[in-house]
TORTOR-333302 format. One record per residue: residue in three letters; y negated, x negated, z of N, C-alpha, C in turn. Coordinates in steps of 0.1 Angstrom, whole numbers, plus 2048, in hexadecimal, padded with zeros to 3 digits. Layout:
<sites>
ALAYXZYXZYXZ ...
</sites>
This chain:
<sites>
MET80C7F78008018018007F27F77FF SER7F47ED80A7E97E38087E47DD7FA SER7EE7DA7F17EC7D57E47E57E17DD LEU7EB7ED7DD7E57F67D57D87F97D9 ASN7D57F87E77C87FC7EB7BE7F07E6 ALA7C47E57E57BC7D97E07B77DB7D0 ARG7C27DF7C87BF7E17BC7B57EC7B9 PHE7B77F87BE7AF8027C179F7FD7C3 TYR79E7F97CE7917F27D178B7E87C7 GLN7937E07BF78E7D87B57897DE7AA ASN7907EA7A878D7F179B7817FB79D ILE77F8007AA7738087AC7667FE7B0 SER7687F07B075D7E97B57587E47A8 ILE75F7E479D7587DF78E74D7E678D VAL73F7DE7887367E57867317E3778 HIS72F7EC76F7297E976371D7F075E PRO7127E875A7057ED7567047F674E GLU6FA80074D6FB8097426F5801737 TYR6E97F77396E37F272C6E87E3732 PHE6E57DA7266E17CC7296D47CA720 PHE6CC7C07256BE7BA71F6C17AF71B ILE6C07B070D6C27A17066B379B703 LEU6B378E7096A778770B6A37846FC GLY6AD77B6F56A977D6E869E7706E6 LEU6927756DD68876B6DC67D76F6E5 SER67E7756EE6737766F866B76B6FD GLY65F76D6FC6557606FD6537586F5 ILE6567596EB65674D6E064A7506D7 PRO6407476D663374A6CD63A74E6BE TYR6337566B863475A6AA64175B6A9 SER6487636B26597686B16587716A3 ASN64F77A6A264D78269565077C68A TYR64C76F68764E76867A65C764679 TYR66276168667275E68667976B680 TYR67577468667D78168367C785676 LEU67278266E67178666167777A659 PHE67A76E65F680764659690768657 LEU69476D6636A47716666A477E65A PHE69B78865969E79464F69E78D642 MET69778363C69777C6316A577762F ILE6AC77163A6B876A6386C4778637 TYR6BF78263C6CA78C63F6CA792630 PHE6C079662C6BD79A61C6C5791612 ILE6C47836146C877A60B6D977960C THR6DC7796196EC77C61E6F2785617 VAL6EC79361A6F37A16156F479F607 ILE6EA79B5FF6E879C5F16F17935EA GLY6F17865F06F97795EA70677B5EB ASN70D7805F77197825FB71F78D5F3 SER7197985F271C7A55EC71E7A35DC ILE71579A5D77197965C972578D5C9 VAL7297845CE73377E5CF73F7875D2 LEU7407925DA74D79D5DD74D7A25CE PHE7407A85CA7407AF5BD7477A75B1 ILE74479A5B17497935A575A78F5A6 ILE75B78C5B176A7885B17727965B4 ALA76E7A35B77747AB5B67757B35A8 LEU76C7B25A176D7B75927727AC587 ASP7707A058B777796582784793584 ARG78C79757A79B79457E79F78557E SER79677C574799770573796769583 LEU78F76E58B78F76859979876D5A3 HIS7A277359D7AB7795A67B57715AB SER7B27645B17BC7595B47BA7585C3 PRO7C374E5CA7C474C5D37B87465DB ARG7AF73C5D27A47375D87997415DB TYR79874C5D178C7545D07917605DA ILE79E7645DD7A376B5EA79C7655F5 GLY7987575F8794752603786752603 VAL7817515F676F7535F676E75F5FA PHE7767695F47717775F677177D606 ASN77B77760D77B77861C771773622 LEU76C76661F760760624755769621 ALA75176C61474777561374678261D LEU75278861E753796625750790635 ALA754786638752782646742781649 ASP73C77863D72F77563E726782640 ILE72A78D6377217996367267A0646 GLY73179F64B7347A665772B7A0661 GLU72A79166172478B66D71778D66E THR71078D65F70178F65E6FF79C665 ASN7077A86607037B56657057B7673 ALA70D7AC67B7107B16897047A968D LEU6FE7A168A6F77986936E479D68F ILE6E079B6816CF79C67F6CC7A9681 PRO6D47B367F6CE7C367D6CB7C668D ASN6D37C26966CE7C26A36C17B96A8 MET6C07B06A56B57A56A76A87AA69F MET6A87B269369E7B968E69B7C6695 LYS6A27CC69C6A07D86A36977D46AF THR69A7C86B36907C26BF6827C26B9 LEU6807BC6AC6737BD6A666E7CA6A5 LEU6767D269B66E7DD69866B7E86A2 PHE6757EA6AE6747F36B96717EF6C3 ASP6707E26C566A7DA6D36737DF6DC SER6837DE6DA6897E26E46977D76E4 GLN69A7D46F06A07CA6F36AD7CE6FA TYR6AE7DB6FA6B87DE7046C47E46F9 ILE6D17E46FE6DD7E56F86E77EC703 SER6EC7F66FF6F57FA7097027F570B TYR70A7F67157157EE71871F7EE70E ASN7237FB70B72D7FC7007287F86F3 ALA71C7FB6EF7177F36E47177E46E3 CYS7137DE6EF7147CF6F07237CA6EE LEU72C7D26F373B7CD6F17427CE6E1 VAL73A7D86DB73F7D96CC7387CF6C4 ASN72B7CC6C77227C26C27297B46C4 MET72F7B26CE7367A46D57427A46CA PHE74A7AE6CA7567AC6C27537AD6B3 PHE74C7B06AD74A7B069D7447A269B VAL73A79C6A573378E6A27407876A1 PHE7477846AC7527796AD75C77C6A6 LEU75F7896A376A78C69776778468A PHE75B788686758782677755774678 SER75176E68474D76068275B757685 SER76675E68B77275768A77875967D MET77676367877B76766677575B65E GLN76675865F76274E65A76773F65B SER76A73C66977172F66C78072E667 LEU787737667795736665798738654 THR78D73E64F78D73E63F78A73263A LEU78272C64077F71B63A78E71263D VAL7937166487A170F64B7AA71263E VAL7AC71E63A7B57236317AF71D621 LEU7A571C62179F71661279F708613 ALA7A07006207A16F36207B26F161B TYR7B86F86227C96F961E7CB6FB610 ASP7C170660C7C57065F97C06FA5F3 ARG7B56F15F77B06E75EF7BB6DB5F4 LEU7C26D95FE7CB6D06017D86D15F8 ILE7DD6DD5F87E96DF5EF7E66DD5E0 ALA7DB6E15DC7D56E15CD7D56D25CA ILE7D06C75D37D06BA5D27DD6B35D2 CYS7E36B35DC7ED6AD5E27FC6B35DC LEU7F96BE5D98076C55D18076CD5C4 PRO7FF6C85BC7F86D05B08056D95AB LEU8136D15A881B6D75A48216E35A8 ARG8206E45B78236EE5BD81A6F95C2 TYR80D6F85BC8036FF5C280570D5C2 HIS8097125B680C71F5B08177275BA VAL81F71D5BE82B7215C682A7255D3 ILE82171A5D981D71C5E88117285EA VAL8067245E17FA72A5E67F97335D9 ASN7FC7435DC7F974D5D27F57595D8 ASN7F27615CE7EA76F5D37EF7745E0 SER7FD7775DF80577F5E98047745F7 ASN80876A5F68077626027FA760608 MET7EF7605FF7E27606057DD76C60D CYS7E07766067DE78560B7E5786619 PHE7F27816197F97816257F377A631 VAL7EF76E62D7E67636377D976B63D PHE7D17716337C67776387C878363E SER7D378C63C7D37986457D8793653 ALA7E078B6537E37846607DA77F668 ILE7D07776607C376F6697BE77F66C TRP7BB7896667B079366A7B7798677 VAL7C479C6767CC7A06827CF79868E PHE7CD78B68A7CC7806977C078169E ASN7B577F6957A57806997A578B6A1 SER7A879769C7A47A46A07A97A36B2 VAL7B779F6B17BE79F6BE7B97966C9 ILE7B578C6C27AF7806CB7A07856D2 VAL7977886C978C78D6CC78C79A6D5 ALA7947A26D17957B16D97987AC6E7 SER7A37A46EA7A679E6F67977986FD MET7927926F678778A6FC77B793702 VAL77879D6F976E7A96FD7737B3708 SER7807B57057877BE7107877BA71E LEU7887AC71E7887A472C7797A6733 ILE7707A872A7617AB72E7617B5739 THR7677BF7367667CE73F76D7CB74A GLN7757BF74E77A7BE75A7727B7764 ILE7647B476275B7AB76A7507B576B SER74B7B477973F7B877D7317B677A PHE7287BD77871A7B877570F7BE77F CYS70F7B378A7097BC7966FD7B1798 LYS6FD7A67916EE79D7936E47A078A SER6E67A177C6E07A17726E37A6766 ASN6DC7AD75F6E17B27506D77AD747 VAL6D37A27476CA79973F6D378F736 ILE6D679072C6DE7897226D378171C LEU6D87707206CF76571A6D376170E SER6D27697046D87666F66D17726EB TYR6D47706E06CC77A6D66D57866D2 PHE6E47846D86EC7926D66F47906E1 CYS6FF7996E17067996EC71278E6ED ASP70C7836F07167756EF7217766FC HIS72C7716F773477370273276C70D GLY72F75C70C72B75671772175A720 PRO71475F71870C76272371076E72A VAL71677872371A78372A723784736 TYR72F77B73473577874073377274B ARG72876974572076075371A76975D LEU71677575870D77F76171878376C ALA72678476B72E78877572D782782 CYS72D78D78A72C78B79973B78B79E ASN74578C79875278B79D75A780795 ASP76677D79876D77679076D776781 ASN76976977C76876A76C771760766 TYR77A75A76A78274E76878A75175A VAL78F75E75979676374E78C762742 ASN780765744776767737771758735 LYS77275073E76F74273C77B73B733 ILE78974073679573B72F794741720 MET79074D71E79075371278374C709 GLY77774B71076D744709772736702 PHE77A72E70C77F7217077897236FD LEU79272C6FE79E72F6F47967326E7 TYR78A73A6E778373E6DA77E7336D7 SER7787296DB77371D6D97797146D1 THR7877156D779170B6D279570E6C7 LEU79B7196C579E7226B87987216AF TYR7897256AE7827276A477771D6A2 LEU7777136AA76E7096A87746F96A8 ILE77C6F76B27816EA6B378D6E86AA ALA7976F26AB7A36F06A47A06F0694 PRO7966FA68F7946FB6807906EC67C MET7856E868477E6DB67E7896CF681 LEU7926D068979C6C56877A86C567B VAL7AA6D56797B46D866E7AC6D3660 ILE79F6D966079C6D465379A6C6652 GLY7956BC65C7946B065C7A06A8655 LEU7AC6AE65E7BA6A965A7BB6AD64B SER7B86B86477BD6BC6397B66B462F TYR7A86B06327A36A56287A4698629 LEU7AB6926347B06866347BD68662E GLY7C569062D7D068F6217C968F613 ILE7BD6976147BA69A6057B668A601 PHE7AE6846087A86786057B266C602 PHE7BD66C60A7C96636087D16655FB VAL7D16735F87D76735EA7CE6705DE VAL7C06725E27B76725D87B56605D6 ARG7B865A5DF7B56495DE7C56455D7 GLN7CC64D5D67D96495CC7D764C5C0 ILE7CB6525B97CA6565AA7C264B5A6 ARG7C464259A7C46385937B763658F THR7B26425887A364258179D64758B TRP78E64358978264759178065758B GLU78065957E78066657878867357F GLY79566C5827A167558779A67A596 ARG79566C59F7926715AD78967A5AC ILE77C6775A676F6805A577568D5A2 LYS77A68F59678369D5947866A459F ALA79269E5A77976A25B278D6A75BC LEU7846A05C17796A05CA7706AA5C7 LYS76D6AD5BA7646B85B97696C45BC THR7746C65BA77B6D55BC7796D75CE CYS7766CC5D47726CE5E27646D05E7 VAL75B6CE5E074F6CE5E274B6D75E9 SER74B6E55E27476F25E974D6F35F4 HIS75B6F05F675F6F46057596EA612 LEU7586DD60A7566D56167456D761B LEU73D6DD60E72F6E16147306EF61E LEU7396F761973970162373F6FD631 VAL7466F763274D6F06407426EB645 ALA7396E164072C6DB6487256E364C ILE7216EE6427156F864771C700650 TYR72670265372A70C65D72D707669 PHE7346FC66B7376F367872D6EC67B LEU7276E16737216D967A7126DE681 PRO70D6E867C7016F16867076F3693 ILE7116FC69271770169D71C6F76A8 PHE7226EB6A47286E06AA71D6D86B2 PHE7116D66AC7066CD6B06FD6D66B9 THR6FD6E56B86F56EE6C16FB6EE6CB TYR70C6EE6CF7106F16DB7106E16E1 LEU7146D66D97126CB6DF7056C56E3 THR6F76CB6DF6ED6C66E56EB6CE6F0 SER6F06DA6F36ED6E26FC6F26DE707 LEU7006D57077076CF7117046C2715 LEU6FD6BA70B6F56AD70E6E96AD712 LEU6E06B470D6D26B470F6CA6C0714 TYR6C16C071A6BB6CC7206B36D2715 SER6B66DE7156AF6E97096AA6F5710 THR69F6FA7096997047116A471370D PRO6A471D7136AA72970F6A672D701 ASN69A72D6FE6977316F26997286E5 SER69971B6E669B7126DD6AC7136DB ARG6B47166E56C27186E36C57256DE VAL6BD7306DF6BE73A6D36BB73A6C8 ILE6B17356C36AB72F6B76B77296AE SER6BA71D6B66C47146AF6D271D6AD THR6D67236B56E37286B56E17356AB SER6D873E6AC6D57496A06D8743694 LEU6CF7376936CC7326836DD72B67F ALA6E472668A6F271F6866F9729682 TYR6FA7376877017436806FD749677 ALA6EF7496766EA75166A6E874B65C VAL6E574065C6E273864F6F0734646 PRO6F873264E70672D64470873A63A ALA70874664270F75263C703753630 MET6F674E62E6ED7506246F174661A LEU6F673861E6F572D61470472F60C ASN70D73461571E73660C71973A600 PRO7177465FD71774C5EE70E7425E3 ILE70373D5E96FD7345E17037295DF ILE70B7225E57137145E571F7195D9 TYR7257255DB7307265D372B72B5C3 VAL71F7315C37197345B57187275AF LEU70F71D5B770C7125B07167075AD ASN7217085B672B6FD5B47387025AF THR73970E5AB7467135A3741718596 ALA74B71258C74671357F74A720579 GLU75572658075673457B74B73D57F ILE74B74058B73F74858F734747587 LYS72F73C58472373B57C72473E56D ASP73173C56773574155C73275055B ILE73A75656673876456472B76C565 ILE72176556E71376A57170D768562 ARG70E75B55C70875754D70C761544 LYS71876454471D77053C71A77D53D ALA71978254971078D54D70179054A ILE6FA78454B6ED7835486EC782538 ARG6F377C5326F377C5236F778B51E ASN6FF79052270379C51E6F97A851E ARG6F37A852B6E67AF52C6DB7AE525 SER6D779D5216CC79C5186CE79D50A VAL6DA79E5056DF7A14F86D87AE4F0 PRO6DD7B94F76D47C54F06C37C54F1 ILE6C17BD4F96B07BD4FC6AD7B54EB ASP6B37AA4EA6B07A14DF6B07AC4D2 ARG6BD7B24D26BF7BA4C66B37C54C2 THR6AF7C84CE6A77D54CA6977CF4C5 SER6967C34CD6897BD4CA6877B84BC LYS6947B64B46917B04A66937BF49D 
</sites>
C-alpha cells in the first residue's frame, strides 16, 4: 500500500503550466530586422525545396535512389522550416511570445523529427556515394529504388519513435519554478531544465538524441569518405580521380553547411561564455540557413536538374518567339 500511495502522490504532484513564455529575441536591438531576415529565409526555403520536390516527382529520369534521398532531404527541410519560423514570425506580427503547453510539445516533436531526418538523410546519401565509387559494378544491385524506399521508411518510423519518446518524457516532469524558455522555440534542453523534480531521464534522452543525430552521423559520414578517398587514390589518372570526386561535391557541401554550424555553435557555448541572445541568434541561423541553401546547392551542382530547368525555360520561351515572328 505504501508503494501505491507513493506512486499516487508522485502522479498528482506533477505540475504542468498552461502556457510557456518563449524568450526568443527579447531585448535585442533591431530584432525586427532579424525577423524580416528569417522571413526571407522562410520564403526562399519553401519555394526552393518545393521546386526540387516538384521536379523530382514529375521527371521520371530522376526516379533513382540518389534522388529519393534528395526528395526526403527537401521534404525534411520544408518540415523543419515550417515548424520553426512561422512561430517566430507570430512573435513579430502579434507581439505574443506565449505558447500553450500542448502546442509546445507538438512544436518540439516536429522540429526534432524533421531535424533528425535531415541528419540521417545525409548519412544515407553518403552511403550512396560510397557504394557508387567503391563498388560501381554492384551499385544497382545494392542501391536500388526499392531498397532506398525501405531504408527511408524505416528511418521515418525510427525517428518518430525516438522523438516521440523524448517528447513524451517531458510530461513526467513538473514545472513549478519558471515557465520561461530561454530559446526561440520549444527546445528540449531549455524546457527540461525548468523542471523542479528529477529530470535525469530527460538528460539521458537529450544525450541520446545528440549522439544519434549529431555525433554518430558525423563519424559515419567521415568514415565513408575515408573509404572513398582511399579508393580514389588508387585511380591512376587525375581525370578519373576528379570525375569520381565531382559526384561527391554536392553532398560534401550539404554535410558542411548542416553539421559545422550546429557543431561549432554547441562547442562555443560549452567552451566560451555567450549571452542568451547570441546563442539564440547563432542557433536559429544554424538550423534555418542550411534548409535554404540545400536546394540552391543541388540545382547549381547537379547537371540533371539544371538540364531539366533549362528545358522547361526553353519550352516556355519557344511559343513567345514564334508569335513575335
